[in-house]
Backbone and ligand atoms as CSV (ligand in chain L), in Angstrom:
chain,resi,resn,atom,element,x,y,z
A,1,MET,N,N,0.924,-1.311,-0.018
A,1,MET,CA,C,0.143,0.052,-0.043
A,1,MET,C,C,0.816,1.374,-0.087
A,2,SER,N,N,0.513,2.190,-0.845
A,2,SER,CA,C,1.373,3.379,-0.835
A,2,SER,C,C,1.104,4.372,0.281
A,3,PHE,N,N,1.969,5.209,0.490
A,3,PHE,CA,C,2.080,6.190,1.605
A,3,PHE,C,C,0.620,7.059,1.811
A,4,PHE,N,N,0.299,7.426,0.429
A,4,PHE,CA,C,-0.800,8.300,0.286
A,4,PHE,C,C,-2.271,7.479,0.612
A,5,SER,N,N,-2.182,6.316,0.179
A,5,SER,CA,C,-3.547,5.625,0.484
A,5,SER,C,C,-3.637,5.297,1.958
A,6,ARG,N,N,-2.371,4.991,2.730
A,6,ARG,CA,C,-2.285,4.593,3.916
A,6,ARG,C,C,-2.850,5.869,4.757
A,7,PHE,N,N,-2.078,6.959,4.147
A,7,PHE,CA,C,-2.425,8.398,4.938
A,7,PHE,C,C,-3.835,8.707,4.922
A,8,GLY,N,N,-4.495,8.408,3.619
A,8,GLY,CA,C,-5.799,8.715,3.479
A,8,GLY,C,C,-6.597,7.795,4.316
A,9,MET,N,N,-6.381,6.653,4.583
A,9,MET,CA,C,-7.131,5.762,5.468
A,9,MET,C,C,-7.073,6.174,6.815
A,10,TRP,N,N,-5.933,6.784,7.194
A,10,TRP,CA,C,-5.670,7.088,8.598
A,10,TRP,C,C,-6.481,8.319,8.899
A,11,LEU,N,N,-6.358,9.341,7.941
A,11,LEU,CA,C,-7.209,10.567,7.903
A,11,LEU,C,C,-8.683,10.232,8.112
A,12,GLN,N,N,-9.086,9.173,7.459
A,12,GLN,CA,C,-10.385,8.867,7.253
A,12,GLN,C,C,-11.006,8.312,8.720
A,13,ARG,N,N,-10.152,7.669,9.411
A,13,ARG,CA,C,-10.254,7.132,10.704
A,13,ARG,C,C,-10.477,8.056,11.816
A,14,VAL,N,N,-9.415,9.209,11.673
A,14,VAL,CA,C,-9.123,10.121,12.663
A,14,VAL,C,C,-10.636,11.028,12.435
A,15,MET,N,N,-10.983,11.403,11.237
A,15,MET,CA,C,-11.945,12.244,10.988
A,15,MET,C,C,-13.298,11.604,11.239
A,16,TYR,N,N,-13.515,10.483,11.345
A,16,TYR,CA,C,-14.644,9.817,11.565
A,16,TYR,C,C,-15.569,10.381,12.565
A,17,GLY,N,N,-16.653,10.920,12.437
A,17,GLY,CA,C,-17.598,11.429,13.448
A,17,GLY,C,C,-17.159,12.789,13.773
A,18,ARG,N,N,-16.334,13.468,13.077
A,18,ARG,CA,C,-15.782,14.782,13.525
A,18,ARG,C,C,-16.399,15.590,12.363
A,19,TYR,N,N,-16.115,16.774,12.684
A,19,TYR,CA,C,-16.931,18.008,11.860
A,19,TYR,C,C,-16.260,18.194,10.538
A,20,GLY,N,N,-15.060,18.146,10.498
A,20,GLY,CA,C,-14.300,18.435,9.305
A,20,GLY,C,C,-14.121,20.122,8.873
A,21,SER,N,N,-13.791,20.537,7.959
A,21,SER,CA,C,-13.349,21.890,7.387
A,21,SER,C,C,-14.708,22.540,6.834
A,22,ASP,N,N,-14.795,23.786,7.053
A,22,ASP,CA,C,-16.046,24.388,6.327
A,22,ASP,C,C,-15.602,25.816,6.034
A,23,ALA,N,N,-16.539,26.532,5.495
A,23,ALA,CA,C,-16.128,28.086,5.260
A,23,ALA,C,C,-15.391,28.762,6.350
A,24,LEU,N,N,-16.117,28.545,7.559
A,24,LEU,CA,C,-15.506,29.495,8.719
A,24,LEU,C,C,-14.266,29.096,8.914
A,25,SER,N,N,-13.929,27.871,9.157
A,25,SER,CA,C,-12.454,27.109,9.225
A,25,SER,C,C,-11.606,27.871,8.217
A,26,PHE,N,N,-11.941,27.798,7.035
A,26,PHE,CA,C,-11.037,28.174,6.076
A,26,PHE,C,C,-10.738,29.787,6.074
A,27,ALA,N,N,-12.073,30.488,6.490
A,27,ALA,CA,C,-11.763,31.796,6.600
A,27,ALA,C,C,-10.823,32.217,7.885
A,28,ILE,N,N,-10.861,31.381,8.983
A,28,ILE,CA,C,-10.120,31.675,10.121
A,28,ILE,C,C,-8.714,31.330,9.731
A,29,LEU,N,N,-8.398,30.313,8.777
A,29,LEU,CA,C,-7.048,29.896,8.487
A,29,LEU,C,C,-6.469,31.193,7.550
A,30,ILE,N,N,-7.265,31.765,6.786
A,30,ILE,CA,C,-6.770,32.809,5.931
A,30,ILE,C,C,-6.434,33.938,6.787
A,31,LEU,N,N,-7.297,34.423,7.560
A,31,LEU,CA,C,-7.057,35.353,8.699
A,31,LEU,C,C,-5.781,34.986,9.526
A,32,TYR,N,N,-5.562,33.806,9.946
A,32,TYR,CA,C,-4.295,33.342,10.543
A,32,TYR,C,C,-3.099,33.563,9.721
A,33,MET,N,N,-3.112,33.368,8.305
A,33,MET,CA,C,-1.967,33.695,7.421
A,33,MET,C,C,-1.697,35.141,7.427
A,34,ILE,N,N,-2.606,35.804,6.976
A,34,ILE,CA,C,-2.848,37.395,7.168
A,34,ILE,C,C,-1.974,38.007,8.116
A,35,LEU,N,N,-2.522,37.566,9.639
A,35,LEU,CA,C,-1.926,38.187,10.812
A,35,LEU,C,C,-0.608,37.451,10.988
A,36,TYR,N,N,-0.088,36.351,10.570
A,36,TYR,CA,C,1.048,35.928,10.721
A,36,TYR,C,C,2.165,36.561,9.909
A,37,ILE,N,N,1.900,36.915,8.726
A,37,ILE,CA,C,2.567,37.623,7.874
A,37,ILE,C,C,2.633,39.092,8.132
A,38,LEU,N,N,1.720,39.569,8.581
A,38,LEU,CA,C,1.712,41.076,9.325
A,38,LEU,C,C,2.694,41.139,10.483
A,39,ALA,N,N,2.787,39.990,11.350
A,39,ALA,CA,C,3.473,39.680,12.560
A,39,ALA,C,C,4.957,39.814,12.049
A,40,GLN,N,N,5.223,39.084,10.943
A,40,GLN,CA,C,6.514,38.840,10.585
A,40,GLN,C,C,7.246,40.207,9.991
A,41,ILE,N,N,6.197,40.972,9.307
A,41,ILE,CA,C,6.764,42.137,8.490
A,41,ILE,C,C,6.983,43.040,9.729
A,42,PHE,N,N,5.988,43.501,10.654
A,42,PHE,CA,C,6.345,44.489,11.623
A,42,PHE,C,C,6.804,43.870,12.934
A,43,TRP,N,N,7.147,42.748,12.724
A,43,TRP,CA,C,7.824,41.933,14.218
A,43,TRP,C,C,6.967,42.387,15.277
A,44,TRP,N,N,5.708,41.935,15.400
A,44,TRP,CA,C,4.880,41.943,16.439
A,44,TRP,C,C,4.791,40.609,17.049
A,45,PRO,N,N,5.580,40.320,18.163
A,45,PRO,CA,C,5.450,38.765,18.616
A,45,PRO,C,C,3.805,38.614,19.340
A,46,ILE,N,N,3.410,39.753,19.832
A,46,ILE,CA,C,1.934,39.456,20.317
A,46,ILE,C,C,0.852,38.838,19.240
A,47,LEU,N,N,1.231,39.724,17.867
A,47,LEU,CA,C,0.310,39.277,16.564
A,47,LEU,C,C,0.587,37.855,16.442
A,48,ALA,N,N,1.689,37.575,16.311
A,48,ALA,CA,C,2.156,36.060,16.200
A,48,ALA,C,C,1.358,35.274,17.080
A,49,TRP,N,N,1.394,35.344,18.320
A,49,TRP,CA,C,0.878,34.606,19.194
A,49,TRP,C,C,-0.730,34.571,18.894
A,50,LEU,N,N,-1.251,35.745,18.598
A,50,LEU,CA,C,-2.752,35.800,18.384
A,50,LEU,C,C,-3.154,34.964,17.384
A,51,SER,N,N,-2.261,34.853,16.368
A,51,SER,CA,C,-2.639,34.470,15.064
A,51,SER,C,C,-2.430,32.670,15.361
A,52,LEU,N,N,-1.522,32.516,15.895
A,52,LEU,CA,C,-1.616,31.111,16.629
A,52,LEU,C,C,-2.771,30.600,17.116
A,53,LEU,N,N,-3.426,31.494,18.037
A,53,LEU,CA,C,-4.607,31.155,18.460
A,53,LEU,C,C,-5.733,30.696,17.518
A,54,LEU,N,N,-5.917,31.580,16.428
A,54,LEU,CA,C,-6.730,31.406,15.307
A,54,LEU,C,C,-6.413,30.055,14.557
A,55,LEU,N,N,-5.402,29.686,14.579
A,55,LEU,CA,C,-4.652,28.443,14.008
A,55,LEU,C,C,-5.453,27.211,14.728
A,56,PHE,N,N,-5.223,27.487,16.119
A,56,PHE,CA,C,-5.700,26.456,17.029
A,56,PHE,C,C,-7.135,26.235,16.895
A,57,TRP,N,N,-7.828,27.494,16.865
A,57,TRP,CA,C,-9.196,27.619,16.894
A,57,TRP,C,C,-9.772,26.826,15.628
A,58,SER,N,N,-9.170,27.166,14.525
A,58,SER,CA,C,-9.630,26.519,13.159
A,58,SER,C,C,-9.464,25.039,13.352
A,59,PHE,N,N,-8.366,24.253,13.905
A,59,PHE,CA,C,-8.047,23.042,13.993
A,59,PHE,C,C,-9.351,22.379,14.978
A,60,PHE,N,N,-9.396,23.177,16.190
A,60,PHE,CA,C,-10.348,22.699,17.115
A,60,PHE,C,C,-11.903,22.492,16.587
A,61,ARG,N,N,-12.054,23.349,15.440
A,61,ARG,CA,C,-13.336,23.291,14.776
A,61,ARG,C,C,-13.609,22.071,13.831
A,62,MET,N,N,-12.298,21.752,13.186
A,62,MET,CA,C,-12.129,20.650,12.426
A,62,MET,C,C,-12.323,19.388,12.763
A,63,PHE,N,N,-11.631,19.233,14.268
A,63,PHE,CA,C,-11.579,17.927,14.826
A,63,PHE,C,C,-12.968,17.913,15.951
A,64,SER,N,N,-13.527,18.729,16.066
A,64,SER,CA,C,-14.805,18.934,16.928
A,64,SER,C,C,-15.627,17.888,16.687
A,65,LYS,N,N,-16.400,17.105,17.700
A,65,LYS,CA,C,-17.516,16.017,17.345
A,65,LYS,C,C,-18.728,16.824,17.389
A,66,ASN,N,N,-18.909,18.086,18.076
A,66,ASN,CA,C,-20.190,18.829,18.177
A,66,ASN,C,C,-20.539,19.204,16.929
A,67,ILE,N,N,-21.060,18.591,16.052
A,67,ILE,CA,C,-21.236,18.883,14.604
A,67,ILE,C,C,-22.355,19.786,14.595
A,68,TYR,N,N,-23.140,19.674,15.412
A,68,TYR,CA,C,-24.590,20.872,15.298
A,68,TYR,C,C,-24.033,22.100,15.715
A,69,ALA,N,N,-23.090,22.313,16.578
A,69,ALA,CA,C,-22.742,23.604,17.101
A,69,ALA,C,C,-21.903,24.159,16.120
A,70,ARG,N,N,-20.997,23.472,15.499
A,70,ARG,CA,C,-20.052,23.820,14.530
A,70,ARG,C,C,-20.825,24.425,13.266
A,71,ARG,N,N,-21.841,23.534,12.752
A,71,ARG,CA,C,-22.802,23.947,11.727
A,71,ARG,C,C,-23.376,25.226,11.969
A,72,ARG,N,N,-23.714,25.494,13.252
A,72,ARG,CA,C,-24.645,26.750,13.430
A,72,ARG,C,C,-23.623,27.681,13.436
A,73,GLU,N,N,-22.229,27.956,13.867
A,73,GLU,CA,C,-21.397,28.717,13.937
A,73,GLU,C,C,-21.142,29.177,12.296
A,74,ASN,N,N,-21.167,28.141,11.597
A,74,ASN,CA,C,-20.771,28.204,10.228
A,74,ASN,C,C,-21.821,29.079,9.291
A,75,GLU,N,N,-23.129,28.694,9.914
A,75,GLU,CA,C,-24.198,29.318,9.095
A,75,GLU,C,C,-24.195,30.972,9.555
A,76,LYS,N,N,-23.774,31.144,10.873
A,76,LYS,CA,C,-23.996,32.503,11.255
A,76,LYS,C,C,-22.670,33.257,10.788
A,77,PHE,N,N,-21.954,32.566,10.339
A,77,PHE,CA,C,-20.571,33.292,9.529
A,77,PHE,C,C,-21.175,33.677,8.248
A,78,LEU,N,N,-21.723,32.518,7.530
A,78,LEU,CA,C,-22.156,32.802,6.144
A,78,LEU,C,C,-22.969,33.954,5.955
A,79,ALA,N,N,-23.963,34.179,7.083
A,79,ALA,CA,C,-25.060,35.013,6.999
A,79,ALA,C,C,-24.109,36.522,7.106
A,80,PHE,N,N,-23.247,36.361,8.049
A,80,PHE,CA,C,-22.561,37.653,8.146
A,80,PHE,C,C,-21.790,37.993,6.802
A,81,TRP,N,N,-21.150,37.070,6.314
A,81,TRP,CA,C,-20.519,37.203,5.043
A,81,TRP,C,C,-21.307,37.823,3.936
A,82,ARG,N,N,-22.499,37.225,3.877
A,82,ARG,CA,C,-23.463,37.679,2.629
A,82,ARG,C,C,-23.819,39.019,3.059
A,83,MET,N,N,-23.862,39.445,4.147
A,83,MET,CA,C,-24.440,40.806,4.697
A,83,MET,C,C,-23.193,41.832,4.178
A,84,LEU,N,N,-21.982,41.299,4.472
A,84,LEU,CA,C,-20.706,42.076,4.219
A,84,LEU,C,C,-20.644,42.245,2.707
A,85,LYS,N,N,-20.777,41.288,2.134
A,85,LYS,CA,C,-20.612,41.314,0.694
A,85,LYS,C,C,-21.808,42.062,0.091
A,86,ASN,N,N,-23.202,42.058,0.215
A,86,ASN,CA,C,-24.039,42.826,-0.018
A,86,ASN,C,C,-23.867,44.315,0.242
A,87,PHE,N,N,-23.419,44.626,1.371
A,87,PHE,CA,C,-22.922,45.903,1.750
A,87,PHE,C,C,-22.093,46.500,0.676
A,88,PHE,N,N,-21.123,45.789,0.520
A,88,PHE,CA,C,-19.834,46.384,-0.699
A,88,PHE,C,C,-20.214,46.301,-1.936
A,89,THR,N,N,-20.599,45.238,-2.424
A,89,THR,CA,C,-20.926,44.984,-3.828
A,89,THR,C,C,-22.244,45.477,-4.120
A,90,GLY,N,N,-23.220,45.419,-3.408
A,90,GLY,CA,C,-24.516,45.962,-3.558
A,90,GLY,C,C,-24.665,47.467,-3.836
A,91,LYS,N,N,-24.182,48.108,-2.681
A,91,LYS,CA,C,-24.290,49.538,-2.799
A,91,LYS,C,C,-23.490,50.163,-4.014
A,92,ALA,N,N,-22.185,49.598,-4.499
A,92,ALA,CA,C,-21.335,49.975,-5.330
A,92,ALA,C,C,-22.285,49.748,-6.827
A,93,PHE,N,N,-22.876,48.645,-6.588
A,93,PHE,CA,C,-23.364,48.376,-7.975
A,93,PHE,C,C,-24.703,49.253,-8.330
A,94,ARG,N,N,-25.395,49.520,-7.302
A,94,ARG,CA,C,-26.877,50.265,-7.307
A,94,ARG,C,C,-26.354,51.673,-7.699
A,95,SER,N,N,-25.303,52.227,-7.252
A,95,SER,CA,C,-25.167,53.722,-7.704
A,95,SER,C,C,-24.781,53.767,-9.023
A,96,ARG,N,N,-24.344,52.710,-9.597
A,96,ARG,CA,C,-23.994,52.781,-11.112
A,96,ARG,C,C,-25.291,52.370,-11.874
A,97,ASP,N,N,-26.195,51.700,-11.365
A,97,ASP,CA,C,-27.273,51.284,-12.094
A,97,ASP,C,C,-28.544,52.543,-12.251
A,98,LYS,N,N,-28.414,53.124,-13.250
A,98,LYS,CA,C,-29.611,54.275,-13.480
A,98,LYS,C,C,-30.797,53.616,-13.835
A,99,GLU,N,N,-30.846,52.537,-14.540
A,99,GLU,CA,C,-32.087,52.069,-15.271
A,99,GLU,C,C,-33.025,51.625,-14.171
A,100,HIS,N,N,-32.642,51.293,-12.896
A,100,HIS,CA,C,-33.577,50.529,-11.893
A,100,HIS,C,C,-33.576,51.200,-10.633
A,101,LYS,N,N,-34.460,51.154,-9.841
A,101,LYS,CA,C,-34.573,51.530,-8.520
A,101,LYS,C,C,-34.592,50.225,-7.535
A,102,TYR,N,N,-34.201,50.568,-6.321
A,102,TYR,CA,C,-34.371,49.325,-5.642
A,102,TYR,C,C,-34.972,49.600,-4.418
A,103,TYR,N,N,-35.870,48.826,-3.933
A,103,TYR,CA,C,-36.548,48.890,-2.831
A,103,TYR,C,C,-36.428,47.631,-1.872
A,104,LYS,N,N,-36.619,47.841,-0.546
A,104,LYS,CA,C,-36.692,46.911,0.378
A,104,LYS,C,C,-38.207,46.437,0.726
A,105,CYS,N,N,-38.611,45.206,0.616
A,105,CYS,CA,C,-40.066,44.726,0.881
A,105,CYS,C,C,-40.437,45.070,2.311
A,106,PRO,N,N,-41.304,45.844,2.816
A,106,PRO,CA,C,-41.652,46.435,4.069
A,106,PRO,C,C,-41.802,45.002,4.984
A,107,LYS,N,N,-42.414,43.824,4.205
A,107,LYS,CA,C,-42.650,42.642,5.255
A,107,LYS,C,C,-41.548,41.688,5.355
A,108,CYS,N,N,-40.807,41.454,4.154
A,108,CYS,CA,C,-39.823,40.349,4.492
A,108,CYS,C,C,-38.301,40.893,4.384
A,109,LYS,N,N,-38.100,42.239,3.950
A,109,LYS,CA,C,-36.922,42.910,3.892
A,109,LYS,C,C,-36.037,42.384,2.665
A,110,ASN,N,N,-36.679,41.648,1.757
A,110,ASN,CA,C,-35.950,41.172,0.658
A,110,ASN,C,C,-35.824,42.425,-0.396
A,111,THR,N,N,-34.480,42.547,-0.930
A,111,THR,CA,C,-34.321,43.699,-1.813
A,111,THR,C,C,-35.117,43.468,-3.269
A,112,LEU,N,N,-35.962,44.417,-3.884
A,112,LEU,CA,C,-36.511,44.387,-4.980
A,112,LEU,C,C,-35.989,45.368,-6.015
A,113,ARG,N,N,-35.833,44.970,-7.338
A,113,ARG,CA,C,-35.432,45.709,-8.285
A,113,ARG,C,C,-36.545,46.217,-9.263
A,114,VAL,N,N,-36.729,47.335,-9.334
A,114,VAL,CA,C,-37.825,47.577,-10.494
A,114,VAL,C,C,-37.410,48.624,-11.434
A,115,PRO,N,N,-37.608,48.565,-12.685
A,115,PRO,CA,C,-37.270,49.524,-13.766
A,115,PRO,C,C,-37.866,50.940,-13.565
A,116,ARG,N,N,-36.853,51.809,-13.602
A,116,ARG,CA,C,-37.260,53.399,-13.272
A,116,ARG,C,C,-38.150,53.689,-14.421
A,117,ARG,N,N,-39.387,54.301,-13.860
A,117,ARG,CA,C,-40.210,54.835,-14.767
A,117,ARG,C,C,-40.660,56.210,-14.557
A,118,GLY,N,N,-40.536,56.823,-13.426
A,118,GLY,CA,C,-40.768,58.007,-12.935
A,118,GLY,C,C,-42.149,58.314,-12.627
A,119,LYS,N,N,-42.802,57.235,-12.353
A,119,LYS,CA,C,-44.241,57.460,-11.942
A,119,LYS,C,C,-44.606,56.318,-10.679
A,120,LYS,N,N,-45.638,56.450,-10.115
A,120,LYS,CA,C,-46.152,55.429,-9.085
A,120,LYS,C,C,-46.578,54.162,-9.656
A,121,ILE,N,N,-45.843,53.078,-9.140
A,121,ILE,CA,C,-46.175,51.833,-9.582
A,121,ILE,C,C,-46.523,50.664,-8.395
A,122,GLN,N,N,-47.318,49.850,-8.600
A,122,GLN,CA,C,-47.406,48.840,-7.551
A,122,GLN,C,C,-46.419,47.606,-7.883
A,123,ILE,N,N,-45.634,47.467,-6.772
A,123,ILE,CA,C,-44.649,46.547,-6.565
A,123,ILE,C,C,-44.832,45.207,-5.859
A,124,THR,N,N,-44.883,44.324,-6.383
A,124,THR,CA,C,-45.168,42.769,-5.600
A,124,THR,C,C,-44.006,41.964,-5.420
A,125,CYS,N,N,-43.816,41.751,-4.166
A,125,CYS,CA,C,-42.631,41.122,-3.769
A,125,CYS,C,C,-42.826,39.616,-4.218
A,126,PRO,N,N,-41.873,39.028,-4.874
A,126,PRO,CA,C,-41.763,37.672,-5.455
A,126,PRO,C,C,-41.444,36.491,-4.273
A,127,VAL,N,N,-40.903,37.129,-3.141
A,127,VAL,CA,C,-40.680,36.141,-2.049
A,127,VAL,C,C,-42.005,35.923,-1.233
A,128,CYS,N,N,-42.634,37.140,-0.838
A,128,CYS,CA,C,-43.707,36.914,0.274
A,128,CYS,C,C,-45.220,37.026,-0.273
A,129,GLY,N,N,-45.041,37.857,-1.695
A,129,GLY,CA,C,-46.345,38.057,-2.243
A,129,GLY,C,C,-46.843,39.606,-1.473
A,130,ASN,N,N,-45.986,40.096,-0.762
A,130,ASN,CA,C,-46.507,41.315,-0.181
A,130,ASN,C,C,-46.748,42.284,-1.370
A,131,SER,N,N,-47.561,43.324,-1.562
A,131,SER,CA,C,-47.570,44.529,-2.627
A,131,SER,C,C,-47.715,45.847,-1.900
A,132,PHE,N,N,-46.919,46.678,-2.574
A,132,PHE,CA,C,-46.972,48.062,-2.153
A,132,PHE,C,C,-46.740,49.171,-3.146
A,133,ILE,N,N,-47.125,50.343,-2.967
A,133,ILE,CA,C,-46.850,51.265,-4.132
A,133,ILE,C,C,-45.821,52.133,-3.594
A,134,LYS,N,N,-45.064,52.535,-4.766
A,134,LYS,CA,C,-43.834,53.280,-4.767
A,134,LYS,C,C,-43.537,53.920,-6.152
A,135,LYS,N,N,-43.045,55.042,-6.016
A,135,LYS,CA,C,-42.609,55.834,-7.002
A,135,LYS,C,C,-41.254,55.196,-7.608
A,136,ALA,N,N,-41.406,54.621,-8.998
A,136,ALA,CA,C,-40.195,54.096,-9.478
A,136,ALA,C,C,-39.679,54.935,-10.863
L,1,ZN,ZN,ZN,-41.689,40.265,0.797
């Protein structure tokens, strides 16, 4: 048996019943690398230790057996990430988009895009079916 297939079997045995990697662990690892590099450049030993804590946290999550708790952490992180992405890309994109207007559904807070017409129109939310009248 080759080294790699033996290593693969060992890894499978170790990871059995454990959570494994996810987007949050990956993000923590990226953050660790950034902090580690910054610590090297500016020679901040405290930052190097802090980055090490991040590395341990990431490994702790991967080897954790509390799959439910880890999954919930990851979901929270993904929701936060979506919000961050919307904040940066959404706003920049909308200010360039002169042909549409953007509204938030008053009921479910979903963002709706309608063609700019310069008059009042009835907008129906495709998510919750709520309709409201706005100038578009
Ligand atoms: Zn809605």
